[in-house]
N, C-alpha and C positions, 0 to 999 in steps of 0.2 A: 504494500501499500504505498502510496508516494505522500510527501507531506503535506501537497494540499488536502488530501482524503481526509489524514489524519487531523488537520487544522479544524476542518470544518465537523468532523467527527466528536472533536471535543468541544468547539462552540455551540453545537446542536444539543451535545448531551448537559452542557450547562444551563440549559434554559428548561430544567425540568419545572423549577418554581414557580416560572411563567407560565409553563404549558398547564400546570394542574390550575393556577387561577383561571386561565382562559377555560378550562373545561369546567370547571365551578360555576364561572358565569354562563356558561352555555347551558348547563344544567338548570340554573337559576332562570334563565330565559324561558326554557321548554317546561318549567314547572310553573310559571307564570302565565306564559303567553302560548304554549304549546296545543292547547284545546282550543285556542281563538284560532290558531295557524292551520290545526287539522280541520277544522269547521269550514273556514274560508276556502280551504282546498276541495274539499270533499261535500260541501253543503251547495245549496243552491243560490244563485244571484240574487233572486227576488224571493220576498217572504212567504210562506206558507201560511193559507188561511186556517186557523186550529181554533175549535171552540174550547171555551175554557176549561168543561169536564176531561176532554181529552189530556189537558197540561195536568190536571189533578192526579188522573189516573195512571199518566204514563212520565213519571220523573225522568225516563230517558229523553224527554223534550227540552232536558237544561242545555245551554249553549247555542240552542236553534233559534233561527231567524223566522219570526212569525207574526200573524197579522189576527188580534184578537178583538171581538167586538161585543160590547156589554154596555152596562149602563155606569157611567164615571160617578162615584160618590165620593167627592173631594171634602165633603164634610166630617168623613170618617177616614182619618188616616194619621200619619206618623211623619216626624220631623226630625232629622239630624243635624245637630248644632256643633260648632267649634268656635271657643272663646265668646260664646255669646251669639254668633250669626248663624243663621241657618244656611246649611250646605246641600242639603238634599232633601227632597219633600217625598212622601208616599201616600196614596190613595189606592181605594178599591173600585177593581171594576166587575161588577156583578152580573151575572146574567139571571134576568128576573124569572125567566121560564124554569130554571132549574135550581136556583139558589146558589149557586155555585160561584167563588169569587176569587180573584185573582190580585195580588199585592203588586201594585204599579210604581216605579220610580219615575217621579214627572221629569219631564226634560228640562225645566228651570226649577230651581229653589223657589219655594213659596206658592201657595195655594189660593192667595188672599185675592178675590174677584172673579175666580171661577165657579160657574154655577153647575150644579148636577146635571149631566145630560147624556144622551147616547152618544158613545164615541167608538170610532174605530182605534185600535191603538197597535203600532208596527213598534218591533224594538227585538231586542234579543234575552233571552231567559239565563238568568243567572242563579247560582245558589247563595242564599240570603247569608250575609255575615251574622256571626254569633250574636251580636247587639241586639239586630233588626229581629232576628229567628226568635229569640227570648221573650221580647216586647210583645210580638204578634202572638206569641203560643200563649202569653198569659191572658189573652183576650179571646181565644178561640172559644171558651166556654160561653161566652157572652155572646159570640156570634152565632154559636149553634143556637142559643136560645132564639134567636131572631130569625132562623131557617137558614142562615147562610153557611156554606162548605167552603172552609179555606185551609190551605196549606201553607204554614210559616216556613218552609223551608227553602222557598225558591220566590224569585220577585222577576217582574217584568221591566227591562230598561227602558224606559219610552223613547223614540226615536233614535237607538242606537242601531248602529249597523254592524256588520261582520267586518272582519279585516278586510281590505281589499286584497284581490288576489294576487295582484303584482308584489303587493308587500308582504303577503304570506311566503309566496314562492322565493323572493329574496333572503328571506328570513332562514328558511329552510335550506337553502343551497349555502347561503353564507356561513350557517351554524355547521353543516355537514363539511363544508371545506374546512372552517376552523378547527374542528375536530380532528379532521385527517391530519392537518398540519401539527395540531400539537401532539399526535402520538409518538413520531418518530424521536423526541429527546427522550420519553419515558422509558426508552428499551436503548438508548445508547449509554455510554459510561460518562461520567461527569470528570474523568480523570483519564488523559490520554498520554501515556508516555513511552517515548522509543529511545532505546540504546543509542549514542551518538559518540564519537570520540571527544575527547576535552580537546579544545582548539589549539589551547598552547600550556606549557608547563614551565611558568616563568616565576620569578620574585615578586612578590606583592610590592606596590610602590610604597614610599615612604608613609605612615598613617593610614594605609589602607589594610582593613583587617578581612580575613574570610568570612564574619558576620556579618558584612555590610549588606542589606538588602533581603538577609535571611529569611525564608517564608516556609511553614511548615505544614504539611498535610497528612493527616494519619488519627489513630487512637492513641489518646494520651492518659496516663494515670495521674489521679490528682495526687498532689505533693503537699502533705499537711504542713510540712517544716522544711528548710534549707539549711538552716545552721543550728547547731554545729554540724549536725549529721542529719541527712536524708531522711524525711520519714514519708513512708507511702500511704496512700489512703486506700479506699476501698472503690472509690468511684472512677468511670472511665468517661470520657467525652471525644468526642470527634471534631476536629478543627480542619479547617479547610483554608489552605493559604494564609495561615495566621502568622504575623510577626514573631521572630522566635531568636532565641540565642543559643549558642553552641558552647558550653563551659565544660572546662576539663577538670575531673574529680582529683582527689588526691592521690586516688590507686590508681590514676592514668586512665580510668575508663571515660566517657564523653556523656553529658547530659544534654540532650534538645530541651531546653525549658522556654514555655510560655507562660509571661504572667498577663493573665486574663482579667480584664476589668469591665465589671455589668454595670452600666447605667441606666438607673429608671429616672425618666425625664416627664415633667409635668407639660403637656401640650407640645410635646417635642422640643421644648426649648430650656426649662429650667430642668436641672438635675435635682432631685429630689432624695435619691437614694444611690449609693455607690457599693458594690461589692467587690472585693478584689480577691482573686485566687491563684494558686501557682499549679501548673501541670507539667508533666516531663514525661520522655522516655530515655532510659538509662541505655546508653551503647557500650555494651561489654566486650572486651576484646577475646573472650573465650566463647560467646558465643558465635553459631554460625552463621553470621550476616553475610548476606549477599548485596553486595553494592555496585551497581553500574552508573555510569555517568549516561548524561543522554538531555532530553528535552521535553517539557510538558507543554503541551500546545493549547492554543486558545485564542480567544482576541488577541491577546497578546503572549507569543512564546516566551518561556523563560528557560534557562539552562538550570538544569536539575540534577539531583543525585537519588536515584531510588534503593531502597534499604529492604530486602527481603528477608523474614526471619521468620521458621517454624519450628516449634517444639513438639516432640512425640505426644500424638494425642489430640493436638490442639489446630485451630484454623491459624493458615499463615498471617503473619501480620507485616501491613506494609506501609512504609514511610516515605514520604517525599520531602527533599529538602531543596528547594528553588533559589536561584540567586539573579541577580540583575543583568549580569552580563558574562562572556567566556572567562575574561580573568578572576572574577568573583569564584566560578566553576573550579577555575585551575588552583587558586589559592586554598578553597574547600578539599580539593583532592590529596593537596600535598599535605594539609594536615591531617587528614584521616589516615595517609599512610605513614605520617611520621608517628601517629599515635599507636600504629600496629595493625590498622584495619586493612585488610586488602581490598583494593579497588578495582575491577575491572577495566577494560578497554573500551567499553560501549561499542562493541562490533555488532552492526545491524544482520539480524539472523538471515 
């Protein structure tokens, strides 16, 4: 596989978080609008004339585009308010021949000045929100005494039309396309490393250390204490491209150390809590580390070293240390070899 393929493999694999958010957004879209989209695609373009009794008998009529005739009783209804303002008004549409009635949400808030009269109402049937259903259900017994049959679980939105077919098709095609584009990153690795030879093994310039720009990726062990001796905790945490230090221990082994600071901010600006912790991986010379120089690919390639370590009966552990450039990689390789760690030549298989 050439470098361009490796680079794009890493870039796409690094978009897992974005892909998951996009898939959640698509799921939310279908949760909210999926029924309307399907109704616009499958349903008729013109309203179907339906008796009120059919809607009461067949709850499958929900989300249908219908036209219903009856007697509009504006003096018996409900209002929905927000901050003291009327935002929605509901009235009853009654079939005087059968006594069956339907809750209708008026096209405009407020029923003042509207006189009871025969009416043909066109709109879309919806499930009632919990608040409306509870209020109407509390009055069902009173309506029954008046000879009116009423189902509080749904209502008719007066004047509402289904989603336009073109809009529904665009949303369907767009969500399917976006969903298809979101799938590849979920199956691609977020870390793509390829062995490559070190560019040059030369001495570091004055004032330059091999720790410059060092970033670590791997599973780190919690360090409860660093002085006077390292005390290891039980917790483990994965870090990705986190700033790190490479420290030499008194016995000659090396410690990859991350000082992690977790800040809790109010409104994303003011820090209200700060928690600091230390994490590390001890590189012991007696352990069978397989170390290879190479490149970590991504939106910005970085020179790196890959550390592979596997103990009997345990899953292999992988640690990546990346640096800013080839010179820093060369310095790091020399330091590891000087400490007694065998470093490979980075030969491409």
